[in-house]
NUVOKOL-976571 format. One record per residue: x, y negated, z negated of N, C-alpha, C in turn. Coordinates in steps of 0.001 Angstrom, whole numbers, plus 500000, padded with zeros to 6 digits. Each point is the difference from the previous one (the first is absolute). Layout:
XYZXYZXYZ/...
END
This chain:
426002467243895338500278499121501148498728499303500268/499689498809500139498770499422500548499849498637499040/498874499377500116499430498972499606500038499915498317/499811501136499645500134500131498331501258500139499549/501102500320500877501213500038499208501118498856500978/499842498725499841501016499182500717501463500119499579/500200500696498800501313499996499691500870501011500886/499228501112500338500653500842500910499410500051501337/499456498878500533499325499893501362500838498791500776/500770499193499387500835499218500863501526500196499665/500515500054501200501512500153499869500730498730500708/501259499940499292500735499098500752501486500386500655/500421499584501205501195500542500613501015498871500251/501161499921499721500756499052500353501584500595500443/500295499311500985501128500260500698500787498725500729/501137500035499797501045498835500529500883500350501016/500385499255500805501048500252501014500373498863500673/501153500055500525500664498847500435500113500000501905/499903498820500483500515499810501243501003498842500147/500655500130501187501071499289500357499528499094501228/501156499278500220499604499006501386499747500737501254/500438501242500241500004501075500974498427500035500433/499232500150498802498433500068500102499389498839500110/500496498743500007499187498655499982499290500026501287/500515500536501163498801499601501310499329501269500221/500024501005499125499085501062500290498571499991499442/499048500865500801498773499907499225499961501174499119/499707499708498559499949501161498923498630500069499416/499713501327499775498754500233499478500161501408499109/498951500117499442499733501267498947498888500623500574/500086501390500124498788500905500678499924500719498960/498614500032499478499666501310499122499138500825500750/500266501303499574499233500970500685498741500348499365/500080499617498743498729500292498947500132499603498715/498976499115499421500150499736498550498831500177499430/499679500863499108498654500276499211499914498794498913/499157499028500027499505499628500842499706498252499670/499342499221500540500041498604499606501388499195499755/500718500085501180501558499588499941500093498541499821/500724499678499421500538498338500156501411499839500072/500582499717501267501476499815500016500404498539499842/501148499929499009500485498574499905501395500185500316/500743498806500618501193499993500294500540498740499454/501049500024499344500541498730499060498976499110499668/499042500507499494499109499247498983498689499498501121/499850500543501387498953499398500601499016501351500436/498801499833499710499181501087500371499892499928501571/500561500982500670499829499956501341499026500952500620/499531501369499134499067500732501021499049500599498768/498831500304500271499213500997499135499444500823501057/499716501400499521499503501004500837499081500844499084/499009500101500461498964500854498947500373501544500278/499916500511501200499861501542500268501171500587499426/499658501032499500501049500912499465500733500938500849/499199499993501257500480501034501038500691499511501280/499447498793500466500136499111501197501721499510499813/500871500107500750500994499323500111500261498633500182/500926499166499268499918498554500494501312499432499912/500084498863500823501513499420500186500030498443499388/501110499833499169499920498665499601501293499221500697/499735498763500391501160499143500623500635499362498791/501320499863500079500655499337498781500771498946500477/500335499533501265500951499219500280499763498466499383/498865499414499914499879498726499317500586499935498557/500037501102499405500247500304498485501297500482499582/500756500455501006501301500512499628501256499107499692/500757500444499267501424499462499925500962500890500862/500652499315500955501180500714500611501163499624499739/500376499531498828501331499646499552500561500853498693/499581501102500343500490501042498858499348499760498673/499255499161499801499128499705498827499090500892500068/499493500912498852499329501059499773498304499414500524/499432501000500818498576499942500208499299501044499074/499001499472499269499035500720499271498826500357500614/499672501365500026498647500491500424499154500597498980/498779499344499807499247500450499038498773500704500630/499379501021499516498689500782500591499262500203498727/498929499463499964499043500481498923498933500715500630/499638501298499512499177500773500313498692500361498968/498845499984500478499040499925499031499044501239500584/499919501123499346499335501133500488498769500096498985/499394499187499474498777500014499289498968500417500749/499793499539501183498864500382500922500439500974501149/499622501141500049500434501030500909499325499691501377/500188501045500873499514499988501248499300501287500338/500122501036499264499335501220500154499507500288498757/499662501559500221499430500469498710500931501187499305/501168499741500585500998501161499478501136499330499661/500931500833499129501111499420499505500872499421501256/500379498716499795500888499307501140501355499341499575/500104500517498941501486499335499618499971498603499811/501163499325499798500067498458499808501586499614500519/499923498907500123501340499315500182500589500223501434/501271499579500229500789500298501413500184501279500158/499420500765500720500070501664500155500653500330501469/499815498844500785500768500473501379501084499108500184/500812500131501244501179499217500127499723498571500233/501078499224499547500008498584500314501324499858500778/500035499166501110501105499770500705500253498374500105/501213499510499970500494498845500219500496499950501414/499222499130500944500212500259501572500680498304500221/501040500224500785500569498876500495500070500169501732/499631499094500533499908499852501473500553498641500479/500243500086501480500513498783500505498606499097500008/499930498739500256498893499341500438499144500339501041/500954500658501257499154500669500847500088501288499629/498736500427499837499749501558499675498679500507500386/500048501428499782498928500771499929499297499976498721/498882499366499672499275500211498632499665501303499450/499547500414498976499438500900499366498835500531500816/500183501388500679498945500668500632499933499409501529/501144499340500292499890499201501147500048500899501335/500323501248499865500103501071501193498812500886500127/499235500130500695498835500791500688500318500738501001/500114501331499723500164500986501128498999501157500339/499291499812501269498921500886500443500811500856501129/499974501150499561500826501087500719498893500886500537/499884500420501204499179501039500414500782501282500364/499304501135500008500563501209500364500828500249501503/499509499156500742500831499873501620501096499173499834/500582499511498938501193499117499975499997498741500076/498774499353500045499740498569500172500013499372498552/500642498869499940500006499321498558499825498408500417/499047499642498990499568498619500216500464499539498457/500981498959500136500594499535498784499647498279499952/499602499898498762499601498497499632500772499684499036/500821499039500211500996499192499310499708498779499447/499844499810498596499954498486499584501377499439499729/500353498696500371501080499515499953499969498596499293/500568499597498904499735498891499378501359499197500114/499970498713500042501158498746500079499397499313498858/500688500302498745499909499262498816501094498977499968/500157498953500762501087499172500058499446498772500585/500968498845499874499644498712500625500319499879501394/500418501038500535500798499765501374499142501146500837/499946499582501345499204500986501005501303500988500404/499404501243500354500837501034500014499687500618501400/500865500299500684499915501148501094500399501414499685/498815500480500177500399501606499365499576501245501230/501032501038499626499768500890500821499490501255499180/499109500851500495499593501151499173500470501239500745/500869500806499324500339501193500784499734501490499380/498815500691500424499697501429499480500991501200500251/500338500658499115500822501059500371499188501304499363/499699501016500743499650501279499467500873501257499773/499713500673498959500994501245499969499850501124500772/500982500898499777499825501390500406499519500127501694/501278499750500972500976499388499542499915498258499924/500908499314499597499720498602499765499801499526501547/499109498956500175499403499613501345499859498611499525/500651498984500855499876498837499818498826499617501258/499047499317499389498810499618500618500200498421500715/499200499578501020500124498613500428499756498741498808/500784499066499989500083499017498884498609498985500195/499604499283499319499107499004500030500721498652499592/499766498944500717500417498641499494498908499356499721/500242499035498954498907498923499720500607498864499197/499206499052499909500676498487499463498858499950498822/500689499818498649499494499702498867500042498765499442/498978499133499759500093498602499535500300500261498443/500329498833499365500180500334498609498801500286499285/500110501321499030499128500487499139498644500343500648/500361500750501279499231500559500580499891501746500000/498838500484500001499905501551500032499471500496501196/500550500741500927499652500389501043499832501454500056/498991500508500807499768501599500059500173500199501506/500962501061500227500449500378501136499671501464500456/499499500195501050499390501380500528501058500517500935/500636501284499783500762500693501076499465501089500292/500307500850501269499702501160500202501185500940500597/499958501354499235501357500519500138499426501538500465/501102500688500291499601501234500660501180501038499554/499532501026499456500971501134499476499666501306500906/501024500397500733499666500964500847499995501613499071/499065500919500385499856501248499357500032499920498538/499191499218499509500108499675498469499792501323499370/500668500023498784499766501195498942499048499841499109/498938500653500123498750499533499339500106500475498343/499476499116499163499961500097498813498584501165499589/500442500896499183499055501136499770500092500326498440/498957500785499502500189500805498696501202500665499939/500256500917501184501171500907499768501391499434500130/499825498858501064501324499351500492499551498347500004/500307499565498681499593498574499895501209499034500353/499944500125501114501203499007500856499934498687499967/501045499185499542499820498535499859501112499101500762/499446499299500510500847498797500791500432499024498875/500944499033500633500146498907499281500164498883501132/499346499049499830500065498564500943500677499036499260/500987499479500519500788498787499333499447498824500803/499556498778499375499839498833500769500949499097499388/500774499449501027501224499129499751499743498653500423/500266499110499329499510498599499995501239499159500092/500237499404501307501449499216500221499379498498500189/500881499143499745499893498520500089501276499471500196/500368499124500903501257499481500253501047501072499985/499770501028500684500929501298500370500208500541498587/499247499631498976500548500877498655498634500668499554/500299501156499637499045500959499425499554499346498742/498662499671499920499349499244498810499324501095499141/499487500980500486499092501107499147499850501233500880/500033501178499283499700501101500658499062500720498995/498977500617500647499023500864499138499729501477500667/500465500754499243499683501564500629498466500814499404/499453500209500878498588500665499555500056501568500591/499516500643499274499786501500500406498633499981500526/499961501092500719498542500179500577499916501215500732/498807500446500405500010501448500752498981500078501153/500265500619501083499098500185501039499195501214499596/498401499591499917499092501127499931498720499525500365/499174501024500239498391499439500340499085500900499128/499202499029499332498850500378499247498702499833500429/499076500937499583498696499820500588498955500807499138/499092499341499474498890500635499520498737500317500740/499572501274500098498919500118500605498775500666499367/498695499515500185499046500200499143499477501514500062/500437500694500912499674501425500175501388501098499745/500733499478500283501295500663499873501003499874498828/499968498693499399500554499617498911501339499268500471/501268500271499142501038498783500298500982500941500905/500799499069500757500996500492501046500976499093500031/501354500680499692501349499424500215500785500565500991/500249499022500920500817500339501215499162501039500969/498647499601499862499277501154500720499410501144499434/500642500282498876499813501430499361499250499785498689/498925501028500096499221499755498633500495500440498789/499875499193499105500776500097498570498858499663498909/499698501133499132499247499463498903500591499485498854/499739498898499572500290499374498857499940500670498944/501122500290499269500136500673498810500646499230499050/499165499128499375500544498705499323499711500194498294/500696499208499224499788499486498718499956498800499766/499291499380498904499781498757499652501024500029498639/500605498653499843500819499905498915500210498572499701/499819499741498529500454498883499311501668499845499929/500411498819499469501527500031499993499935500177498553/500325501357499746500401500135498445500613501218499933/501034500163499186500636501206499847500550499946498405/500309501385499442500104500067498756501539499562499691/500267499214499024501187499377499682500483498590500392/499314499876501132500147498452500365498876499271500202/498778500464500005498862499375500268499933499592501746/499796498695500083499712499217501394501300499950500608/500989499658499384501352499652500288500771501265500493/499632500515501168500628501248500395500968499742501094/501260500421499594501167499855500739499815500611501191/500640499747501140499999500196501508500010501569500183/501087500581499116500482501297500200498711501012499343/499303499199499042498972500865499659498800499886500701/499640498948500639499163500122501114500324501079501137/501047500221500159500307500804501212499874501523499280/500381500172498762499623501227499263498588500396500090/499298499004499533498430500170500180499558500519500978/500228499000501197499450500393501396500568501311500264/501123500742499597500422501109500542499322501138499275/499352499661498593499316501131499634498943500245500654/499196498819500533498754499969500912500301500653501148/501012499653500796500307500688500987500030501412500109/500857500478498850500223501418499767498482500748499969/499111499291499398498730500622499772499162500030501310/500414499361501006499512500014501463499222498577500285/500060499174499050499636498780500296500473499184501130/499159499616501156500636499260500881499417498438500016/499423499808498973499326498359499917499810499613498731/500123498547499698500167499263498742498903498959500007/499337499957499253499091498638499788500412499365498824/500502498622500266500409499131498932498691499389499225/499683500512498917498977499781499167500113499007498774/499495498893499863499112499573501004500658498285500311/500981500392500437500988498640500306501185500080500812/500482498961500422501218500109500894501052500748499133/500747500930500611501038500671499475501490499240499888/500908500613499259501258499105500097500317500424501421/500832499145500662500478500111501369500832501309500139/500702500408498929501094501058500108499228501156500034/498723500282499768499306501317500102499483499892501481/499822499001500707499487500022501308501471500152500805/500987499773499663501286500243500674500299501598499952/499701500435498819499900501521499810499334500865500693/498814499404500148498948500845500903500327499886501184/500567498948500605500516500042501352501160501058500245/500566500021498913501434500896500263499552501391499856/499114500517499254499473501196499537498836500569500647/499385499137501161499126500578500890498513500196498844/499590498925499543498661499878499048499225499111500548/498699500180500443499054499014500344499480499193498851/499567498798500245499715498946498906498737499541500316/499106499783499030498759498941499928500542498889499130/500123498934500616500521498600499124498755499398499567/500011499817498923498841499316499188500174498466499555/499111499439500284500132498478499031499387500151498647/500285499076499238499277500157498862498630499366499732/499842498825500566498907499271500074498999500134501174/498705500571499740499205499849501409499234498793499685/500684498761500594499162498599500039500651499416501027/499136499027500524500552499004501029499965498827499523/500301499845498636500522498731499460501477499704500556/500302498733499914501411499730500377501123500628499242/499751500470498715501014500794499410500066501357500503/498730500466500030499876501492500538500418500063501711/499732498944500752500522500338501490501497499621499927/500596499304499095501649499794499798500719501328499811/499231500696498934500796501224499716499870500812500901/498815500313500826499829500847501179501014499479501104/500152498676500261500900499684500838501345500500499877/500604499775498708501374500211499408500173501755500324/498874500678499615500358501461500054500040500329501384/499379499550501002500040500337501451501336499488500501/500214498662499690501208499881500641501268500794499401/500032500124498892500942500859499328500283501277500507/498857500662500305499909501467500110499665500507501456/499731499098500948499515500404501361501100500594500905/501362499801499428500915500787501113500174501496499415/499493500349498863499962501498499718499609501025500742/500505500847500585499087501157500924499216500797499208/500529500056498743498779501247498909499080499304499673/499613498503500282498754499453499369498980500166501278/498875500703499857499073500268501124498656499406499630/499811499530498956498708499194499605500126498734499151/499405499016500161499906498982498971498582500334499062/500134499888498976498803500127499014499510498624499252/498963499509500357499754498740499390499091500048498677/499793501269499417499204500045498758499909501553499477/499499499971498573500018501214499550498652500085498969/498962500687500425498813499813498927499714498777499618/499731498998501231499675498497499228498560499905500035/499355499125499120498735499916499667499131499614501137/500678499270500998499441499482501261499965500822501181/500467501350499878500223500894500885498701500271500829/498958500074499435498711500449500722499071498614500184/500707498929499859498904498935500433500612499002501028/499007499267500411500241498994501192501166499118499564/500046499507498871501032499143499572501273500632499990/500038501348499924501265500888500075500263499916501448/499177500070500826500213500109501297500781498721500679/499421498804499499500566498684500308501406499991499437/500235500445498980501426500068499589500908500784500731/499339501180500472500906500902500392500222499604501691/498995499295500435500405499358501403501087499154499897/500022499324499043500932498901499962501521500672499720/499954500822499250501321500614499578500237500870501373/499238500744500569500444500635501040500650499164501178/499488498817500304500330499136500865501400499283499694/500219500044499012501450499590499522500838501382500278/499548501005499682500767501379500178500487499813501433/498937499946500812500217500422501598500855498751500768/499728498633499349500825499005500345501582500463499829/500290500307498635501329500383499605500800501365500654/498903500813500180500497501442500430498976500634500748/499797499576501415498808500869500825500184501541500175/501231500764499478500292501145500180499551501051499217/499436499588498812499307500975498859498705499588499939/499292501057499357498470499992499798499881499584498700/498775499642499394499659499510498812499275501119499285/500171500197498728499149500847499383499775499276498211/499014500564499583499758499760498623499404501181499239/500469500352498723499614501055499206498565499611499251/499054500865500612498548499688499191499573501365499363/499164499445499002499500501159499126498308499679499813/499564499133500969498338499985500078499939498939501149/498811499801500520499467499125500888500680500548501507/500025501337500013500294500619501368499033499634501055/500341499340501179498923499801501039499628498542499753/500379499222498965499631498754499854500957499208499794/499831498489499620501176499011499883501218500144500611/501037500344499432501160499972500915500391501155501115/499128500967500064500003501124500748500223499709501524/499021498957500412500071499635501315501130499265500470/500846499449498860501064499283500421501414500606500013/500316500834499056501250500764499863500076501187501058/501144500020500635500210501149501061499839501424499326/500626500447499050500094501151499542499418499985498666/498816500982499741499547499828498665500636500943499128/500243499507498751500507500765498901499219500259499012/499718501413499958499176500554498640500809500425498884/499623499197498882500493500299498861498941501041499185/500443501445499957499095501087499717498590499937500634/498903500293499669498822499872500589499978501051501245/500796501077499850500287501043500966498804500411500708/498815500228499193498771500514500440499415499146501069/500402498665499918499384499010501025500679499994501276/501181500499500300500864499879501059499379500457501251/499606501287499988499459500346501350498496499402500373/499257499833499140498704499113500272500443498671500621/501065499249499531500634498870500404500325500254501413/500848500713500409500519500509501337498842500055500995/498927500614499370499012500119501055499191498760500337/500109499223498972499299498646500353500607498991500484/501506500123499947500990498981500545501012500805500765/499731500725501173501145500900500604501072499125500147/499981498765500352501287499298500598500846499503498943/499688500322498901500751499161498949500916501250499401/501311499505500080501053501189499612499907499894498310/500252501334499192499945500131498805501183500539499338/500317499431498997500960500522499141499590500191498336/500532500876499346499949499945498336501052499219499599/499739498708499682500752499134499406500362500108498363/499157501015499499500013500668498559499353501239500020/500755501213499762499240501081499890500477500725498485/499243501107499781500420500729498964499665499426498656/501258499439499433499871499493498518499695501342499075/500588500922500361500363501266499049500451499287498777/499789500620499065500715499692498618500320501328499358/501553500088499612500502501171499302501209499574499245/500461500744499095501104499638499200501125501093500313/500904499520500117501211500921500560500153501068498873/500036501359500396500315501052498969498902500280499149/498945499368500218498974500192498946498863500910500874/499412501103499137498871500924500715499025500171499368/499647499481498841498688500011499018499679498527499699/498729499631500367499372498851499770500084499566498577/500423498791499651500011499597498528499559498534499852/498936499622499826499471498653500008500752499310498867/499980500604498676500489499378498843501487499438500436/500625500779500900501704499827500168499941499213501312/498782499703500611500258499399501317500816500812501157/499796501298500075500500500993500727498887500436501209/500558500065501202499064500500501013500726501199500699/499098501228500299501057501098500442500430499506501469/500901500829500474500854499482501135499451500998501076/498855500551500011499359500941500870499309499377501195/500094498929500186499226499329501044498584500145499930/499556499998498847498384500005499605499302498714499425/500842499114499644499408498624499243499977498989501031/499088499042500076499904498835500643499088499177499419/500056498812500258498935498658499387498898500252500857/499023499419499721498501500113500629500102499540501395/501021499253500329500037499054501400500955501124500831/500687500699499497500981500760500494499873501397500465/500961500508500511500121501732500290501164500405499602/500020501434499992501488500519499860500561500019501359/501245500355500041500831500184501217499126500831501199/499712501388499082499244500784501133498299499429500181/499842499149499504498610499197500475499992499219500968/501137499277500193500231499333501338500827500130500932/501015500750499952501025500333501238499406500840500625/499208501271499769499450500663500948499154499470500950/499120499124499607499112499177500742500654498983501156/501186499281499329500711499326500702500647500600501217/500810500982499472500846500907500916498881500635500987/498803500061499912499339500832501165499218498975500916/499946498747499600499496499001500799500972499230500778/500133500147501329501051499144501002499758498572499907/498644499601499989499724498579499830500392499488498733/500521500451498898500466499405498921501391499868499823/500675498871500388501210499752500515500914500640498840/499561500242498523500705500431498874499586499344498618/501001500335499085499474499244498857501138499841499079/499848498990499035501084499901499001499422500328498460/500815500839499444499434500447498710500098498985499029/499410499885498876499999499071498971500306500848498924/501388500248499403501443499194500721500979500773500161/501081499768500516501191500722500071500631500279498531/500218498975499408500574499752498546498822499728498925/500175500641499066499306499235498751500356498582499859/499239499399499445500687498440499748499267499371498596/500768499238499453499424499363498599498870499020500317/499251500023499057498748499264499914498944500729500690/498616499545499943498823500902500727500033501341499565/500110500234498606500179501355499547498529500875500248/500205501055500837499140500673500463500156501492499809/499277501010499426498526499749499746499679499479498858/501070499564499128499876499729498629500194498589499770/499152499179499827500354498470499965500323499497498765/499867500747498927500489499801498619501201500018499710/500439499557498787501377500163499341499759501252499555/501227500759500071501421499704500324500307499924501567/498996500307500976500646500043501333500380498956500488/501259499883500723500529498855500638500147500216501579/499674500918500584500283500158501507498981500685500482/499710499844501302498963500797500825500551501539500204/499172500830500226500406501510500168499622500347501493/500015498987500891499701500350501380500984500787500810/501451499709499829500955500167500683500094501516500475/500486500246501145500726501327500472501365500296499157/500645498775499743501132500062498999499588498975498883/500821500500498766499684499070499078500894498669499880/500098499180498870500438498839500261501655500015500213/500548501270499712501399500171500207500229500352501232/499157500511500835500038500832501256500144501384499781/499680500428498684500090501364499982498604500881500682/500109501031501100498882500109500502499201500817498962/498434499690500278499103500991499357499627500944500972/499105501120499716499663501083501008499316499545501170/499308498742500019499206499444501148500804499650501065/501462499832499383500895499364501254500358501273500854/499916501300499423500152501192500956498787500216500796/498843499750499514498766500222500924500299499091501210/500303498826499937500406499154500950501105500360501165/501037500483499068501581500336500560499365501402500913/498927500869499557499774501363500744499152499316501282/499181499187500132499266499618501017500435498880500905/500945499148499573500592498926500633501300499975500532/500669501318499700501149500127500741499804501497500789/500838500418501021499880501191500607500932501223499185/500973499612499426500754501032499222499284501076499258/500299501165499926499242500684498911500130499624498749/499097500135499076500113499740498436499092500735499295/500471500334498700499214500828499011500404499103498809/499188499823499091499991499303498722498855500428499061/500478500705498906499405500844499015499884499362498856/498605499941499286500042499441498886498703500491499184/499825499860498522500750499126499207501353500629499595/500710499615498892501091500410499229499300501401499192/501046500706499297499498501628499772500559499651498603/499565498959499187500243499851498692498583499682499113/499150501201499821498876499718499250499882500788498715/500881499412499033500133500750498742498696499785499106/499411501184499376498775499836499475498862500320500979/500145499904501073498866500618500927500200501267500613/500828500816499562500289501411500353498652500682500405/499703500545501120498687500780500222499008499270500576/500305498468499847498834499236500710500419499628501544/498899499555500537500194499717501597500534498897500158/500690499996500911500894498839500493499833499775501686/499584498946500113499755499463501518501266499795500799/500437500924500878501306499822500724499621499733501464/500870498807500337499711499564501541501250500003500634/499866499885501366501130500058500866499611499037501148/500895499050500364499816499239501051501007500574501202/499534500345501070500783500728501051499238499544501444/500882500024501110499599499861501393500413501471500635/500028500955499268500341501493500422498730500532500389/499959501262500517498836500453500217499109500798498793/501059500364499373499441500513498709500914499954498759/499459500187498782500793500016498952499579500936498657/500968500813499731499823501036499016500565499721498685/499360500172499012500295499644498644500386501210499084/501243499994499405500289501040499189500255499503498458/499352500897499235500212499678498475500715501008499337/501194499708499493501023500835499736500200501220500954/500099499878501000500300500924501014498673500814500614/498801499706499396498863500503500475499181499332500739/499538500285501469499301498984500876498730499621499279/499513498884500235498730499445499456499093499843501133/500587500247501254499124499952501333500678499024500906/499710500216501215500405499306501195498958499018500465/500242498787500159498860499177500404500502499400501319/498807499878501040500176498971501113499961498778499814/500946499290500654500157498427499859499313499443501058/498856499227499480499032499077500983500780498535500205/500175499867501284500196498664500238499797498919499120/500615499044499469499984498872499129499401500206498654/500242501488499697499508500357498641501072500782499185/499930500022498517500744500919499406499343501161499874/500800501087499253499562501408499593500083499866498509/499419501146499379499937499945498673499580501332499311/500437500516498810499821501122499290499524499542498627/499167500863499362500054499910498603500394501201499151/501169500108499218500787500882499475500064499749498502/499780501290499188500340499789498523501437499599499705/500310499214499176501463499601499559500533501049499557/501363500394500361500719501071499388501426499180500212/500939499690498834501275499576500260500637500874500872/500948499168500692500900500853501325500194498983501047/499268500332501057500204499274501350498825500293500724/499672498932500838499023500121501138501021499508501451/499510500674500707501013500003501489498871500045501090/500099499090500865499450499830501370500770500337501304/499421500746500777500566500251501107499059499574501209/500673499024500739499123499597501428500453500788501003/499192500293501154500002500891501011499647499174501138/500617500124501238499936499581501232500057501079500772/498748500545500932500120501030500839500321501198499370/499561500095498644500165501198499346501424500053499350/500946499165500218501245499982499318500161499203498907/500647500224498817500231498993498874501056499019500620/499580498698500037500851499028500219500635499002498925/499043500148498987500502499071498825499576500617498499/500678499530498865499506500763498883500314498779499134/499026499957498727500101499008498953499514500620498877/500735499627498726499489500680498580500112499063498943/499382500296499126499937499261498763500159501122498931/501071499433498846500104501156498964499984499499498657/499736500690499261499571499670498564501558499332499463/500192498639499560501270499744499492500116500028498518/501163499934499528500124499980498763500280498787499305/500504499806498858500267498627499596501147499314500748/499876498482499703500790499136500875501508500013499570/500864500447500969501379500148499347500978499110500924/499718499434501077500965499069500810499288499172500670/500706498819500446499609499147500926500715499975501257/499277499857501136500744500042501372499588498644500685/501127499265500671499719498742500316500212500379501699/499328499498500772500059499964501454499477498430500489/500673499833501173499632498687500736500214500330501285/499086498967500978499936499940501280501401500051500913/500797499112499373501421499721500805500757499588498669/501284500292500315501156499767499318501011498846500160/499877499673501403500800499014500646499130498567500010/500379498942499346499160498680499935500937499075500440/499352498750500613500723498849500550500151499196498814/501390499207499952500356499006498997499662498676500545/498676499843499964499317498662499932499395499553499051/500174500423498754499237499472498729498456500190500184/499501500795500855498556500241500300499688501435499975/500761500533500728499597501643500210499755500690498830/499211501052500093499410500664498729499647501418500477/500002500988498985499616501107500260499079500581498893/499075500818500300499003500557499030500580501468499592/499997500009498664500805501288499529498843500718499144/499710501290500447498993500808499326500725500990498977/499277499640498873500270500948498895498988501107499616/500408501242500016499221501329499933500469500673498759/499066500526499188500169500779498822499837501467500459/500806500829499840500126501420500332500452500883498667/499520501312500104500334500801498773501422500673500055/500222500852499252501384500868500262500334500584500849/498843500577500810500249500629501152499818499405501501/499843498601499673499974499314501409498432499707500366/498950500069499190498642500020500509499803498641499609/499292499141500667499291498838499562499189500154499068/499863499048498743499087500168499178498806499002499957/498860500594500221499071498772500706499142499237499101/500436500404498624499325498982499009500942499326499159/501226500048500412500939499332499171499836498296499918/500125499523498844500065498659499781500975499546499267/501334500594500138501074499395499274500389498411500337/500555499384498967500584498720500446501155500148500240/500120499354501287501301500014500844500958498635500064/501007499948499644500770498933499851501076499814501405/499879498959500521500901499656501190501108499335499652/501316500233500565501301499138499936500493499968501172/500688498816500320500634499770501254501371499601499558/500921500449500630501533499641499949500370499644501526/500814498874499972500303499614501520499380498955500418/500014499471501195499452498878500453498514500252500438/499025500272499141498684500284500096499287499422498872/498456500050499960499410499600498890498404500496500162/499642500612498788498478500303500027498963499053500121/499268499665501073499270499001499963498283500393499763/499847501040499654498733500643499781499838501408499631/499047500336499111499767501447499901498384500257500247/499560501182500314498555500154499815499811501824500054/498696500398499722499962501363500052498341500356500595/499444498959500661498808500168500618498535500411499029/500399499778498664498919500253499111499069498767500101/498497500141500461499182498894500196499704499396498737/500549500693498750499396499383498731501255499727499172/501267499906500776501218499708498961500029498657499825/500312499565498548500269498643499827501670499696499965/500649500951500104501322499611499814500695499047500994/501124499220499535500456499115500853500953500413501265/499550499357501319500688500071501042501275499636500075/500236498591499397501322499723499933500739500524498887/500536501028500122500462500869498681500978501035500770/500774500560499150501141501224500538499479501223499421/498554500298499454499621501107499725498578500296500451/499636501128499923498507500349500285499797501424499856/498700500128499269499639501592499787499429500541501454/500397501258500267499660500803500863498416499940500075/499371500126501109498521500254499995499884501189500897/499362500961499445499942501346500813501383500372500766/501128499892499101501173500683500405500847498975500592/499544498828500345500699499219500847499829498373499753/501210499203500420500112498426499809500957499929500842/500386498457500002500968499388501070500701498674499323/501122499746500872500509498786499812500410499520501439/500160498770500296500379499164501028501236499454499388/501053500317500948501421499335499670500239499251501301/500602498603499552500377499213500928501427499561499955/500896499826501200501216499865500065500221498474499417/501292499966499294500343498631499623501468499644500573/500590501187500538501208499524500721500621501218500740/501164500109500407500588501257500657500718500934499057/499837501197500403500783501149499118498987501210499781/500618500833499164499076501311499719499216499562498587/498729500602500231498839499692498995499736501396499497/499720500025498847499783501423499280498578499592499001/499000500560500347498646500086499463499880501356498921/499844499562498778499744501457499200498575499627499572/499414501295499412498680500258499295500131500728498870/499636499695498730500222500423498747498821500352499371/499813501038499155498620499996499226500348501066498860/499619499860498783500119500702498778499795501458500366/500896500793499697499834501428500135500168500566501436/500306499182501020500100500442501260501224499825500622/500682500791501075500870499584500406499990499066501231/500757499094499795500005498743500781500200500172501660/499421498978500905500317500132501378500732498917500459/500445500142501252501140498748500478499892500056501365/500016498915500568500141499709501620501068499245500177/500879499907501048501077499100500440499486499143501093/500202498986500126499670498845501231501242499394500178/499813499545501227501322499127500641499489498896500769/500431498812499462499860498658500573500909499630500752/500002499479501368501004499694500838499592498949500929/
END
């Protein structure tokens, strides 16, 4: 894809639909949540809209070009992805939802409700009302909040033809239920618009009561409680589907991060799909919301304005980010640009602070402008910066960048393989243990966001040459299979006891040679046993792993975790035999019959005694019967060139997956087969 490949970089979409006489008096538009990129929209032969950004949503007014007599209307969308916006795989085409919107001429336009809710229960509501007609209208605006439903005082106004008016109302909710990480409670605010005693429009918006604060000495506070931000950065990319991630898969990805102990998400480096923010609201995950362009050009400011208007009602959003590692970050010109962008942010949303992710120029350029400084790596400079700028809150907008290959424990440059021991990082980066102990120990560092939660295609690191196709930064691979570092964060980012032992114990040909054995645990001590014989008990140091070096003997290694002298957890790895069967598992079996719901199905290879085979690479074929379809496959191999849009995939170190999406109601059977192996099966239900 790109300028050298025009035949695969330009795509056309066509859709026809009809409208009847009942639609003639309505205002009709198309709302695109995201098209990558340079989109041209044509309705019935008329070019009506062009949009450059691949991430910013845009709206297209259709009224003047429509047929409302049951004659077909034809919409064409031309998309040109020849020029990218980032330096990573970004996908191409219409990869987010598109909505056909019909409203009364008297209506609330897109993003026309702004809610500013305080923890004491006071709510300021700013509603934009339009009269897109030739007649003046007397309008009543009625706000209703949920839990329990409360009707608040109405507001009356007179709208002249083709006028847009902004109305401010103050509401009060007694004893508000606060939104928090543990209890992300959400309210609904319904704004109803009446004209001539008829309901003309109704817009329902979710919001939450919460208080956020950054302190230069004590970090971040939510509802008055100190919270260390334990975050991940992520691109919009997943095995099997690329950038076109179904909503249910967005939830699944966030759940994997939350299970790891992640409480924050940085949308890197562009506005996320709105459904992701809805899910962060529901699941209790804090968000840094980032615009794509750090510029005060008209286009840059327009994109920033759209981002803030779209996302300012989300309680999960705690910071606006105006840029990432921009060349002008340490310059006076950068400061001028940042001031203009910040002024717009404050005008549209005075309730949140502004940050930017910097990798140089600390103390210069935009430093004085932004409210919270974001450090991308350069951890060794943070303490000195704090000493020099004690009133400036600090976060790690990008940390770690540890590289590892899931299931691999010996470096192999020829094969582009990195060990999963948390020992490798590029020159600018650190291991997990290289950054988190420092951040954890310093209360003035509000927290950090690891690069990255998931591996992603493009920007292949540490191997930038063929055949590598994806990064290896993730705590999880492109499929969402956890790497060993996932359990490091899980041990220190969640309070529950954890013990994770690695590597696998299949080292054929290395009998008698030393193997490094690690355990991630938050217990007091961990003891390792090799074929029943103790290799020693080790004290666990906070925020670090424990390890042993033992000669390889086929059989079993087992770890015991101790708390107050008592064994609380055990974990083991056994030498597996040859592959014998496939086992399928899924996070859920009950799916919604909406044509979009989907589930991730994990396929794992086991031997005849039920032990996982850690090096299995069998070709696994998936089949679906019933109202479902395979929409993609993957295995997390950063060097695999197998097709994602297929029904088969080789296992990589014992694992691969498929994503199955519903196509109707009823029972769905998913099977997996491979030559010489007993097949696997999972039953789903769509209703």
